[in-house]
C-alpha positions in Angstrom: 85.2 95.9 96.0 85.7 97.5 92.6 89.4 97.9 92.2 89.2 100.1 89.1 91.2 103.1 90.4 95.0 103.5 89.9 96.2 105.4 93.0 99.7 107.0 93.0 101.5 107.8 96.2 104.9 109.1 97.0 107.0 111.9 98.3 106.8 115.4 97.0 108.4 115.6 93.5 108.2 111.8 92.9 106.3 112.6 89.7 102.8 111.6 90.8 101.0 114.4 88.8 103.1 114.0 85.7 102.9 110.2 85.6 99.2 110.3 86.6 98.3 112.6 83.7 100.1 110.4 81.2 98.6 107.3 82.6 95.1 108.7 82.6 95.4 109.7 78.9 96.8 106.3 77.9 94.3 104.3 80.0 91.3 106.5 79.0 90.5 107.3 82.6 89.9 110.6 84.3 92.8 112.0 86.3 92.3 113.5 89.8 95.1 115.1 91.8 93.9 115.6 95.3 96.1 118.6 95.9 94.6 120.3 92.8 91.1 119.5 94.1 92.0 121.1 97.5 93.3 124.2 95.7 90.2 124.5 93.5 87.8 124.1 96.4 89.6 126.4 98.9 90.9 129.0 96.4 94.3 128.8 98.0 97.5 126.9 97.1 98.7 124.0 99.3 101.6 126.3 100.4 99.1 129.1 101.3 96.9 126.7 103.3 100.0 125.4 105.3 101.2 128.9 106.0 97.8 130.4 106.8 96.0 127.5 108.5 98.7 125.1 109.5 99.3 121.5 108.7 96.6 120.0 110.9 93.9 122.1 109.2 95.3 121.2 105.8 95.2 117.5 106.7 91.5 117.8 107.7 90.6 119.3 104.3 92.8 116.6 102.6 91.0 113.8 104.5 87.6 115.0 103.2 88.8 115.3 99.7 90.5 111.9 99.7 87.4 110.2 101.1 85.3 111.7 98.4 87.7 111.1 95.5 88.6 107.6 96.3 84.9 106.7 96.6 84.8 107.1 92.8 85.7 104.4 90.3 87.6 104.1 87.0 90.0 106.9 88.0 93.7 107.7 88.1 94.3 109.4 91.4 97.4 111.2 92.7 97.4 111.6 96.5 99.3 114.4 98.1 102.7 113.4 99.5 101.5 113.3 103.1 98.1 111.7 102.6 99.4 108.2 103.6 100.1 109.5 107.1 96.4 109.1 107.8 95.5 105.4 107.9 91.9 106.3 106.9 93.1 107.8 103.6 95.0 104.6 102.8 92.0 102.4 103.8 89.7 104.5 101.5 92.2 104.3 98.6 92.5 100.5 98.9 88.7 100.0 98.7 88.4 100.9 95.0 92.0 100.9 93.9 95.5 99.5 93.6 98.1 101.7 95.2 101.4 102.4 93.4 104.3 104.0 95.3 106.6 106.1 93.2 109.9 105.8 95.0 112.6 108.5 94.6 115.9 109.3 96.3 116.5 112.4 98.4 118.9 113.8 95.8 116.2 113.5 93.1 113.7 115.3 95.4 116.3 118.0 96.2 117.1 118.7 92.5 113.4 118.8 91.4 112.5 121.0 94.4 115.3 123.4 93.5 113.9 123.7 90.0 110.2 124.0 91.0 110.0 125.3 94.6 106.7 126.1 96.3 106.5 123.2 98.8 106.4 124.5 102.4 107.8 121.3 104.0 110.9 121.5 101.8 111.6 125.3 101.7 115.2 125.9 102.5 115.9 122.2 103.4 119.2 120.5 102.6 119.4 117.1 100.9 120.1 115.6 104.4 117.0 117.2 105.8 115.0 116.0 102.9 116.4 112.5 103.4 115.3 112.6 107.0 111.7 113.6 106.1 111.6 111.0 103.3 112.9 108.3 105.7 110.1 109.2 108.2 107.5 108.6 105.5 109.0 105.7 103.7 107.4 103.0 105.9 104.0 104.6 105.4 104.5 104.5 101.6 105.7 100.9 101.6 103.0 99.6 103.9 100.2 101.4 101.9 101.4 100.3 98.5 100.7 97.1 96.7 103.4 97.9 94.1 106.6 100.0 94.5 107.8 101.6 91.3 111.3 103.1 91.1 110.9 106.6 89.7 114.5 107.9 89.8 116.2 108.6 86.5 113.3 107.3 84.4 111.0 109.0 82.0 107.5 109.6 83.2 106.1 107.9 80.1 108.1 104.7 80.9 106.8 104.7 84.5 103.2 105.2 83.3 103.5 102.3 80.8 104.9 100.0 83.6 102.0 100.9 85.9 99.4 100.5 83.1 100.7 97.0 82.2 100.8 96.0 85.9 97.3 97.3 86.5 96.0 95.4 83.5 97.6 92.2 84.7 96.2 92.6 88.3 92.7 93.4 87.2 92.3 90.9 84.4 89.2 88.8 84.9 
């Protein structure tokens, strides 16, 4: 088992892509965002895939991408927010990586979603509805992750440094 990948999981708007990009630059590793890979390979956004093909079809595509990406080594990988719902994705991610859960509160998700938009599962949802969805997924995130990182009210660069230090400590020979 070559645990050279840093794998970021968490709810939508937890900061996986932002932290992942910073972490990859700092650690000198390539960064792969599975949602971006899916968009590049299908020619459609995640939102378009959800609307056009439905969530089950999206999860099929995601499963194939996650299996392929997590088979690589020496990467920083951001998994889509719902990828951990499939145990096979978690198992694959653990083979070559250490999984970090970026934990955020529903109010953080709601405020970031209001600024950015474009997430089909959150469109038009209240903070209470977001809280319910986040609560449904929280146990999946916690059971998948080796490390939980609080990502509320913190700069992405600070989170990236924390993960980089932790990863170095865990992989020291």
